[in-house]
Backbone as a printed PyTorch tensor [residue, N CA C, xyz], in Angstrom:
tensor([[[-17.3120,  54.7100,  46.0450],
         [-16.7440,  54.1390,  44.6810],
         [-15.2700,  53.3530,  45.0160]],

        [[-14.6540,  53.4990,  46.0820],
         [-13.5360,  52.8410,  46.2280],
         [-14.2170,  51.2850,  46.8990]],

        [[-15.3540,  51.0380,  46.8860],
         [-15.4430,  49.7750,  47.2400],
         [-15.6840,  48.9150,  45.9980]],

        [[-15.2930,  47.6720,  45.9890],
         [-15.3460,  46.7640,  44.7770],
         [-16.9710,  46.5160,  44.5060]],

        [[-17.5770,  46.6070,  45.6320],
         [-19.3630,  46.1400,  45.2540],
         [-20.0720,  46.1050,  46.5550]],

        [[-19.5120,  46.3090,  47.5850],
         [-20.4820,  46.4190,  48.8140],
         [-20.6760,  44.7620,  49.3370]],

        [[-21.7290,  44.5790,  50.1110],
         [-21.8910,  43.2820,  50.9380],
         [-22.7920,  42.4320,  49.5940]],

        [[-23.4830,  43.0400,  48.9060],
         [-24.2820,  42.3250,  47.7490],
         [-23.4220,  41.8920,  46.6690]],

        [[-22.4700,  42.8680,  46.2700],
         [-21.4810,  42.3640,  45.1710],
         [-20.5720,  41.2450,  45.7910]],

        [[-20.2700,  41.4070,  46.8780],
         [-19.2090,  40.3160,  47.5460],
         [-19.9710,  38.9440,  47.6070]],

        [[-21.4110,  39.1530,  48.1100],
         [-22.0490,  37.6060,  48.0000],
         [-22.3480,  37.2420,  46.5820]],

        [[-22.6160,  38.0280,  45.7200],
         [-22.6130,  37.5050,  44.3030],
         [-21.2520,  36.7520,  43.7610]],

        [[-20.0560,  37.4250,  44.1740],
         [-18.8650,  37.1050,  43.8040],
         [-18.7500,  35.6830,  44.4180]],

        [[-18.8820,  35.3450,  45.7360],
         [-18.9120,  34.2510,  46.4840],
         [-19.4890,  33.0920,  46.1330]],

        [[-21.2870,  33.5780,  46.2720],
         [-22.0320,  32.5380,  45.7250],
         [-22.4130,  32.1100,  44.4910]],

        [[-22.6680,  33.0870,  43.8120],
         [-22.8130,  32.7610,  42.0350],
         [-21.6420,  32.6280,  41.3110]],

        [[-20.3630,  33.3690,  41.5980],
         [-19.2660,  33.1290,  40.7650],
         [-18.2430,  32.0810,  41.6300]],

        [[-18.4790,  31.7250,  42.8040],
         [-17.5760,  30.8900,  43.4720],
         [-16.5270,  31.3900,  43.4940]],

        [[-16.2110,  32.5850,  43.7330],
         [-14.8330,  33.1690,  43.8200],
         [-14.5360,  33.3180,  45.2880]],

        [[-13.3260,  32.4540,  45.9220],
         [-12.7910,  32.4540,  47.0300],
         [-12.7080,  33.7210,  47.7380]],

        [[-13.1860,  33.9060,  48.9190],
         [-13.3880,  34.9410,  49.8710],
         [-11.9230,  35.8190,  50.0510]],

        [[-10.8210,  34.9760,  50.0400],
         [ -9.5400,  35.5600,  49.8630],
         [ -9.1010,  36.1710,  48.7910]],

        [[ -9.4830,  35.7260,  47.4340],
         [ -9.2960,  36.3680,  46.0710],
         [-10.1440,  37.7190,  46.0630]],

        [[-11.5170,  37.5750,  46.5460],
         [-12.2870,  38.8650,  46.6370],
         [-11.5960,  40.1020,  47.4420]],

        [[-11.2060,  39.4970,  48.7890],
         [-10.2210,  40.5490,  49.5450],
         [ -9.2590,  41.2440,  48.8010]],

        [[ -8.2650,  40.3660,  47.9710],
         [ -7.2260,  40.6240,  47.1780],
         [ -7.6930,  41.7130,  45.9570]],

        [[ -8.8460,  41.2950,  45.4040],
         [ -9.0450,  42.2900,  44.4300],
         [ -9.5210,  43.6630,  44.9530]],

        [[-10.1900,  43.5680,  46.0500],
         [-10.7440,  44.8180,  46.6460],
         [ -9.6400,  45.6030,  47.2550]],

        [[ -8.5630,  44.8750,  47.7210],
         [ -7.6620,  45.4940,  48.3390],
         [ -6.8140,  46.4080,  46.9420]],

        [[ -6.7710,  45.7390,  45.7970],
         [ -5.9000,  46.1580,  44.6200],
         [ -6.7420,  47.4260,  44.2280]],

        [[ -8.2470,  47.2970,  44.0160],
         [ -9.0770,  48.1550,  43.5180],
         [ -9.0820,  49.6310,  44.4480]],

        [[ -8.8130,  49.2400,  45.9450],
         [ -8.5680,  50.4680,  46.7520],
         [ -7.6400,  51.3030,  46.4690]],

        [[ -6.4910,  50.5340,  46.3350],
         [ -5.0790,  51.2330,  45.8760],
         [ -5.3040,  51.9090,  44.7840]],

        [[ -6.0530,  51.6150,  43.9600],
         [ -6.1990,  52.1870,  42.3790],
         [ -7.2240,  53.2480,  42.1500]],

        [[ -7.8900,  53.4230,  43.3430],
         [ -9.1950,  54.4020,  43.0870],
         [ -8.7830,  55.7890,  42.7640]],

        [[ -9.4240,  56.4320,  41.8990],
         [ -9.4090,  57.7000,  41.6420],
         [-10.8330,  58.2640,  41.3390]],

        [[-11.1030,  59.5030,  41.9930],
         [-12.3100,  59.7910,  41.7130],
         [-12.3570,  61.2890,  40.9480]],

        [[-12.3130,  61.0230,  39.4350],
         [-12.2660,  62.1790,  38.5070],
         [-13.8510,  63.1020,  38.2990]],

        [[-13.3850,  64.2390,  38.1880],
         [-14.7450,  65.1610,  37.9570],
         [-14.7090,  65.6940,  36.9110]],

        [[-15.3670,  65.1880,  35.9960],
         [-15.3740,  65.3940,  34.2760],
         [-16.3610,  66.8090,  34.2230]],

        [[-15.7080,  67.5780,  33.2980],
         [-16.4960,  68.7990,  33.1810],
         [-18.0490,  68.5030,  32.8330]],

        [[-18.0790,  67.7800,  31.9930],
         [-19.7370,  67.4660,  31.5640],
         [-19.6020,  66.0440,  31.1680]],

        [[-20.9110,  65.5470,  30.9360],
         [-21.0090,  64.3540,  30.7380],
         [-20.8490,  63.9680,  29.3590]],

        [[-20.5790,  62.8700,  28.7440],
         [-20.4870,  62.5050,  27.3980],
         [-21.7370,  62.4820,  26.5540]],

        [[-21.7170,  62.8460,  25.3760],
         [-22.5790,  63.1170,  24.5390],
         [-23.2040,  61.5790,  24.1910]],

        [[-23.5720,  60.8420,  24.9510],
         [-24.2400,  59.5890,  24.8590],
         [-25.5280,  59.5910,  25.5220]],

        [[-26.7510,  59.0870,  24.9180],
         [-28.0560,  59.0080,  25.2060],
         [-28.1680,  57.7570,  26.1870]],

        [[-28.4200,  58.1060,  27.2500],
         [-29.0220,  56.8240,  28.1460],
         [-30.0690,  56.9640,  29.0370]],

        [[-30.8630,  56.0470,  29.2050],
         [-32.1220,  56.0300,  29.9520],
         [-32.0210,  57.0540,  31.3370]],

        [[-30.7660,  56.7300,  32.0350],
         [-30.6820,  57.3620,  33.2010],
         [-29.5880,  58.2430,  33.1170]],

        [[-29.7750,  59.7230,  33.2870],
         [-28.7340,  60.7420,  32.8940],
         [-27.7640,  60.6090,  33.7400]],

        [[-27.7750,  59.9520,  34.9280],
         [-26.4410,  59.8930,  35.8550],
         [-25.6450,  58.9270,  35.2750]],

        [[-25.9710,  57.9860,  34.5320],
         [-24.9970,  56.9630,  33.8980],
         [-23.9460,  57.7590,  33.0730]],

        [[-24.5970,  58.6970,  32.2250],
         [-23.7670,  59.3850,  31.4510],
         [-22.4320,  59.9760,  32.1340]],

        [[-22.8170,  60.6090,  33.4710],
         [-21.9580,  61.1730,  34.5120],
         [-20.6490,  59.9280,  34.6180]],

        [[-21.3800,  58.6110,  35.0690],
         [-20.5740,  57.5520,  35.4310],
         [-19.7630,  57.1810,  34.4040]],

        [[-19.9000,  57.3010,  33.1480],
         [-19.0690,  57.0250,  31.8730],
         [-18.0080,  57.9720,  31.7170]],

        [[-18.4580,  59.2680,  31.8780],
         [-17.5440,  60.3340,  31.6880],
         [-16.3180,  60.4830,  32.8020]],

        [[-16.8370,  60.0670,  34.0270],
         [-15.8500,  60.0070,  35.2610],
         [-15.0080,  58.6490,  34.7460]],

        [[-15.3060,  57.7670,  34.1030],
         [-14.5120,  56.4800,  33.9110],
         [-13.3120,  56.9160,  32.7900]],

        [[-13.9400,  57.6660,  31.7120],
         [-13.2630,  58.3490,  30.6950],
         [-12.2350,  59.2930,  31.2430]],

        [[-12.8040,  60.0630,  32.0730],
         [-11.9610,  61.1540,  32.4810],
         [-10.7810,  60.6110,  33.6420]],

        [[-11.0710,  59.7840,  34.1810],
         [ -9.9350,  58.9630,  35.0290],
         [ -9.0780,  57.8980,  34.1390]],

        [[ -9.1370,  57.9960,  32.9840],
         [ -8.3800,  57.1390,  32.0680],
         [ -8.5010,  55.5970,  32.5420]],

        [[ -9.9030,  55.1220,  32.9740],
         [-10.1150,  53.8070,  33.4520],
         [ -9.8370,  52.8940,  32.3190]],

        [[ -9.1770,  51.7470,  32.5440],
         [ -8.9220,  50.7830,  31.4270],
         [-10.4230,  49.9320,  30.9410]],

        [[-10.9250,  49.8780,  32.1480],
         [-12.4560,  49.3700,  32.2780],
         [-13.4850,  49.7390,  33.0600]],

        [[-14.7260,  49.7380,  32.5940],
         [-15.6770,  50.0280,  33.5930],
         [-16.6230,  48.6800,  33.7920]],

        [[-16.4960,  48.4190,  35.3220],
         [-17.2450,  47.3100,  35.6980],
         [-18.4100,  47.6050,  36.2120]],

        [[-19.5230,  47.0530,  35.8150],
         [-20.9300,  47.3820,  36.4290],
         [-21.7210,  46.3010,  35.9920]],

        [[-23.0510,  46.0840,  36.8250],
         [-24.1950,  45.3960,  36.4490],
         [-25.1200,  46.1650,  35.5080]],

        [[-24.9800,  47.5430,  35.4700],
         [-25.9810,  48.2970,  34.8770],
         [-26.1280,  47.7760,  33.3190]],

        [[-27.4300,  47.3300,  33.0440],
         [-27.9510,  46.7510,  31.9640],
         [-27.8010,  48.0590,  30.7590]],

        [[-28.1400,  49.3040,  31.1740],
         [-27.8120,  50.2760,  30.1310],
         [-26.4620,  50.4890,  29.7010]],

        [[-25.7320,  50.5920,  30.5570],
         [-24.1090,  50.7340,  30.6410],
         [-23.6080,  49.7670,  29.7040]],

        [[-24.0680,  48.5260,  30.1750],
         [-23.6460,  47.4470,  29.2750],
         [-24.1190,  47.1500,  27.9210]],

        [[-25.0140,  47.9600,  27.8990],
         [-25.6350,  47.7530,  26.1920],
         [-24.8470,  48.6570,  25.2900]],

        [[-24.0450,  49.4540,  25.7510],
         [-23.0350,  50.6210,  25.2630],
         [-21.6780,  49.4390,  24.5790]],

        [[-21.8990,  48.5140,  24.8350],
         [-20.6220,  47.5000,  24.4180],
         [-19.7310,  47.9940,  23.4000]],

        [[-20.4430,  48.2730,  21.9950],
         [-19.9090,  48.4680,  20.7340],
         [-19.5760,  49.8890,  20.5400]],

        [[-20.4870,  50.8340,  21.3130],
         [-20.2650,  52.2950,  21.1650],
         [-19.1540,  53.0190,  22.1570]],

        [[-19.0420,  52.1880,  23.3630],
         [-18.5360,  53.0610,  24.5130],
         [-17.0800,  53.4380,  24.0620]],

        [[-16.3250,  54.3680,  25.0640],
         [-15.0560,  54.7220,  24.5850],
         [-14.1770,  53.8850,  25.6020]],

        [[-14.5170,  53.0630,  26.0200],
         [-13.6820,  52.0190,  26.9320],
         [-14.3790,  50.5840,  27.0590]],

        [[-13.9810,  49.6980,  27.1580],
         [-14.6160,  48.4760,  27.4180],
         [-15.2630,  48.5480,  28.8040]],

        [[-16.6230,  47.9280,  28.6690],
         [-17.5820,  47.9180,  29.8120],
         [-17.9190,  46.5130,  30.1370]],

        [[-17.8870,  45.7300,  31.0400],
         [-17.9430,  44.4610,  31.2800],
         [-18.7510,  44.4020,  32.5890]],

        [[-19.4000,  43.2850,  32.7600],
         [-20.3030,  42.9730,  34.0650],
         [-19.0700,  42.1750,  34.6270]],

        [[-19.4760,  42.1240,  36.3470],
         [-18.6700,  41.4510,  37.0720],
         [-18.0060,  40.1370,  36.7570]],

        [[-18.6900,  39.3090,  36.0210],
         [-18.3240,  38.1260,  35.7660],
         [-17.2910,  38.1590,  34.6760]],

        [[-17.6400,  38.9660,  33.5420],
         [-16.7710,  39.2220,  32.4000],
         [-15.3480,  39.6500,  32.8760]],

        [[-15.6450,  40.8060,  33.6880],
         [-14.3260,  41.2200,  34.4550],
         [-13.4490,  40.1660,  35.0040]],

        [[-14.2050,  39.3190,  35.8410],
         [-13.5470,  38.2670,  36.5960],
         [-12.6140,  37.1860,  35.6370]],

        [[-13.5640,  36.8160,  34.5380],
         [-12.8770,  35.8000,  33.5580],
         [-11.6240,  36.6610,  32.9520]],

        [[-11.7420,  37.9920,  32.7310],
         [-10.4940,  38.4530,  32.0120],
         [ -9.3160,  38.6460,  33.0010]],

        [[ -9.7630,  38.7480,  34.3330],
         [ -8.7390,  38.8410,  35.2880],
         [ -7.9690,  37.5590,  35.5790]],

        [[ -9.0350,  36.7930,  35.5130],
         [ -8.4240,  35.4360,  36.0720],
         [ -7.6770,  34.9190,  34.6660]],

        [[ -7.8180,  35.1270,  33.6860],
         [ -6.9810,  34.6300,  32.3580],
         [ -5.4520,  35.5330,  32.5980]],

        [[ -5.6490,  36.5670,  32.7410],
         [ -4.2770,  37.4000,  33.0520],
         [ -3.6620,  37.0470,  34.0710]],

        [[ -4.1940,  36.8440,  35.0690],
         [ -3.5040,  36.2710,  36.5660],
         [ -2.7160,  35.2260,  36.2710]]])
């Protein structure tokens, strides 16, 4: 959970999104410093195809996450009804780039 995205995610950021390796390292370092692994008492009352996704979302909410970054299409489909912003990696990168 403390890894930004593993080898596949780093490759996607580097190759598809053309993020420089140094910036990927910096983002990963920042995320590692901010990692919290909350254990929610129960999943959220949101119906998803994969029951594990409700726990992931509940963990993000329990941990007071500002945003959930995922490539999971089911989670991304909750865009309007989720209790926090859910972005794909490219969307998050664009937000982070504008903010930085």
